[in-house]
N, C-alpha and C positions, 0 to 999 in steps of 0.2 A: 483556565477554563476546564471544566470537568469533562471526562470522556463521554458522559451522557449528552452533553451539549454539543460536543464535536460530532458525535454520531447523529444527533438530530439535524444539525446543519448539513452534514454530508448527505443524509437521506433526503432532505428537502431539495438540495441541489440536484441530486440524481432524479428526483421526481419531476422537477421543473424541466430538466433536460429531456427526459423521456416524454413528457407531455407536449412540450413546444417544439422539440427538435426531432422526435422520433427515436427509434431504437439505436441508430448510428450515433446520435448525439449522446444518448445514455451510455453507450459503450465508451465513447471518447472521454466523457466526464469521469467515468469509473476508472479508466486506465490512467488518466492524468492525476486523479486523486490518489491512486496507489503509488505512482511515482513521487508525488509530493509527500506522501506519508513516509516512504523510504528515505527520501532526502532529508526530511525533518528529523527522523530518528538518527540519521548519520550526523547531521549538524549538531544535534543535542549530545552526541557522544555515546549513544546507546548501541550503535552498530560500528563495526570496524570494516574497512574495505576488504580485508583479507577473508572475512567470513563468507563472502560470495564466491571466492575462488579456491578455497581450501577443499580438499577431498574429505569425505567422511572417514572418521577414524574407526577402525574395527578392532575389537579386542582379540580376535583370532586371525593371525597373519599366515596360518598354514594353508597350503594349496592342496 
């Protein structure tokens, strides 16, 4: 499925949630969609668990 179709489906789901369930439902669908996106990327192998817990690397280590 192309990213345009995925975006269309996600937008429609958020629109329906906002229309029928109000702003709270809109936020819930958006948050669960973000969690699903991250889990999907993790299961596809695009993300590593250590990427969330590693500190940023700096080129200059002087204080």
